[in-house]
N, C-alpha and C positions, 0 to 999 in steps of 0.2 A: 286468235290465240287466247288461251285461258290461264296462262301463268299468272301467279300472284306475286306482287312485290314483297309480300310479307312471308309467305310460305317458302321455305327453302326448296329448290328444285330437287336436291338430293341431300339426305341426312343419314350419316352413319354415326351411331352412338355406342362406343365401347363394344364394337363388333369383333367376334372371334370365330374362327373356323379352322378345324384341324382335320387332317387325314391320317388316322392312326396316331403315330407319335410326332408327325410333322405339323407344326403350327403355321398354316399358310397365311392367316390373317390374325393379328394379335392385338386386340384392344384398339381397333381403328376407330377414330373419331374425326369426322370432317363434315363440312357443309359446302354444297355448290349452290350458286344463285342464278336466277334467270338472266339470260343474256351473256353469261360468261363463256369463254372458250378456254377449256382447261386441258392441259397435257398431263398424262399420267405416265411417269417414268419409273424405272427401277431395273436392276440387273435381273437376269434369269433367276427364278425362284423367289422373287421379292413379294409375290402375292398379287400381281396385277390382274392375271386372268381370273383368279378366285374372287377378287374384288368386283370385277365386271360381272361375273356369274351371279354373285349375291345381289348386285344392283338390278340385274335383269330377271331375278326370281328363278334362275336356273338351278341354284343351290340355296339352301337355308342356313342361316347363321346358327352356330352352336349356342352363342350367347350374344346379347346386344340387340340393337334395333336398326333396321334399314328401312327408310321411307323415301318415296318419290312423290313429290308434291303432296306430302302429308298422308300418303296411302301406302299400303304394302305394294312391293314391286309388281306382282301379278295383277293387282287391281288396276294399277296405272297402265300396264300394257293392254289390258282388256278395254280400257277407256281410250286407247289410241294415243296416249301421251308420250310413249317412248318409241323411237325408231332405232334400230341397231344394225350395225354392219360388223359381223364377226369373221375371224379367220377360220374358226372351226365349223365343221358341217359343210356338206357339199350342196350344189345347186341341182335342181331337177334337170336332167340331161336331154331327154327325148322330147323337148319342146323348143320353140323358138324364143328368142329374146323378148319379143313383144308379148307372146303368150304368158311368159313368166311374170313380166312386169304388170300385165293386165290382172293376173291373179293376185299379185301383191297389192295393187290398188283396190281390188274388189274386197279384200279381206280387211282393209283398214277402215276403222269407224269414221274417220274424217278424211276420206280419200281425195286425192288430187286427180285431175284428168290424166289419162294415160299418156297422151301426146306431150303434155307439159313435163311429166316425169322423164320420159324418154329423151326429150330435148335437153333438159337440165343435166342428165347423166351422160350426154354425148353418145346415145345409142341409136339414134334415128337411122344412120346409114347401115347398121347391122341388125335392124329389127327382125329380118326374116331368117337370120342365121341360127342354127341349132346351138344350144348352150354348150354341148360337148365339143363344139368346133371353135370355141373361143380361146384367145390367148389369156395368159395370166392377168394382164392389165385390163383386158375387156371383161373378164369375170369380176374383177374388182369394181368396175363401173356398173355392172349388173347388181352387185351387192349394194352399192351406193343407191341405186334406183329403188331397190326394195326397202332400204332404210328411210328413204324420203318419199315414200309412196303416198303419204298423207300428212296432215297438219299436226305433227308431233311437237311436243314442247321440249323434249330432251332427245338429243341424238348422240348415241354411243358408238364409237368407232374403234375397232381393234386393228391396229396396223393397217390403216385404210389405203395407203398409197403403195403398198408392196406390189411390185410388178408393173407399176405405171411408169411411163416415160416422163421426162421433165415437163413437157407441155401439158400432159394430162394432170400431173401433180399440181401445176400452177392453177389450172382451171378448176380442179377439185377444191383447192383451198380458197379460191375466190368465191366459190359457191358456199362453202362453209362459213366464210366471213359474212356473207349476205344472210345466212340463216341466223347467226348470232345477232346481227344488227336488227333483225326482226323480233328479237326478244327470246329466241330459243337458247337453251343451254347446250353447248357442244363439248363432249368429253371424249378425248381420244388418247389411246395408248400407242406409243410409237418407239421404234429404235432409231428413227431419223431425228437426232437431237437438233439439227439445224431447223427442222420444221417446227419443233416445239419452241425454239428461240424466236423464230420469225412470226409464228401464228398465235401462240397462246397468250391470253391475258394473265394466266395464272399457271404455275407449274407445281405439281405434287410429285414428290420423290418418295417412293416406298422402298423399304429395306427390311427384309425378314418379317414382312407382314405389318410393319409399323410405319407411321408417317414420319419420315426423316426430315423433310423440308417442305415448306408450303409458302409460296410467294410468287412475285413476278420473276421473269427470267433474270432481270437485273439483280433482284434481291437474292436469288439462288447463287448467282455468280459471286456476289459480295459475301455471302455466307461461307463460301469456300475459302475466302481469306487471301489466298496466295495470288501473286501476280507473276507474269512471265517476263524474264529478262533474257535477251539474246545479244551477242556481240561477237566480234572477231578480234583475235590477238595476233600480233606479229611475233615471230620467233616461237620457241618451244612453249607449250602450255603446261604449266605445273599444276596437275590435278590436286595435289595435296594442299597447296596454298589456297586454291579456289574453294576446296571443300571446307576450309576453316572460316569462310565468310559468315557473318552473323545472319540469323533469321532464314537461313537456307533450308529448304525442305526437299529439293531435288537438284541434281546436277548431271548434265549430259555434255560430253565433249566429242566432237567429230572433226578431226583435223585441227584447224585453227578456229573453228566455230564453237562457241560455248552457249549452251541453253540451260537456264536454271529457273526455279520457282522460289519465291521468297515471300514470307509473311510481312516483311517490311522492306519493300523494294528500294526506298530512298536510302535507308541505312546500309543495305547491301551494296548498292552502287557507290555510296560514299566510302565504304570500307575497301571496295575494289580499287578505287583511285588511291586509297591510303597504302595499298601494297606496292605502289609505284607502277601500276599497270595502266595502260592507256587504251581502252577498248575502242574499236572502230565499228561504225554502223550499229551503235547502241540503240536497242529498242526495248521499251518497257510497256507492257500492255496487260490489261485484265484478262482473266481466263475466259474462254468461250464457255457456253453452256455445257458442251460435252466434256471439256476438261474439268469444269467445276463439278459436274455430276460424278466423274471418276474420282476426283479428290475427296468429295464428301463420302462416297460409299467406301473408298479405301480406308479413310479415317475411321469409319464406323466398324469396318472389319477388324482394324487394328485394336480397337477398344474391346471387341468381343474375343480376341485371341488370348 
């Protein structure tokens, strides 16, 4: 490994990129550090794909600076410091899995042995199969093998576990954790927010090309502010009375079951009892990462409206 504890693995400084009148990335500033596992989240159109394209030198920024280990992205790629697993772009079809992985290893400046890469990606049993005969999950494992064909310092993954079954996903993330433990930086974009919650040391949330939130999964959940409250009531449920509870920011009633979110759960529950109501099976919990993500992006959309 050649990562430096001083040089940032990735640095974006006031980066902007537009497509005509659409501002895909808008003044983005962030740093990633060696050994971090970072999840990149955002709704469709948030700028995730463009951010990854800029990081990989597939596109150039209109303004600002993008660096990978202190170098321009294409220089870092030429030196073998970046491995990437992207959704876009097809695989060579009229070759076997092993032949394609052999090519990937041969092209990497700091290649690993082919058998090692095949084993790590779980491809040994389908080594002789033609690439155009693979399932979606098997194709993803081939892409993973190509991304880890050599000793790269930064691994970039775009929706890496799409099409994988549960067992394959677990094995994949165990391997990625090993990569990070060895000092590599792992950056992945995903729509599986439970993966980001379980895997990432750090979560970045993009919205309209800007960095909306940056922190651990726990910090992102806390930033959303609200907590979930659920309970059951005996007898008719008076929605009007419940809607008047303090600090409430959402209310859902299904039969006798009530679900709500509150910015001050203690005060809301206290007021609930003050109405003379006696909830059964009362539960108060923090938001999950997916719910926090939705709350943050909805709040930002409301500001922009």
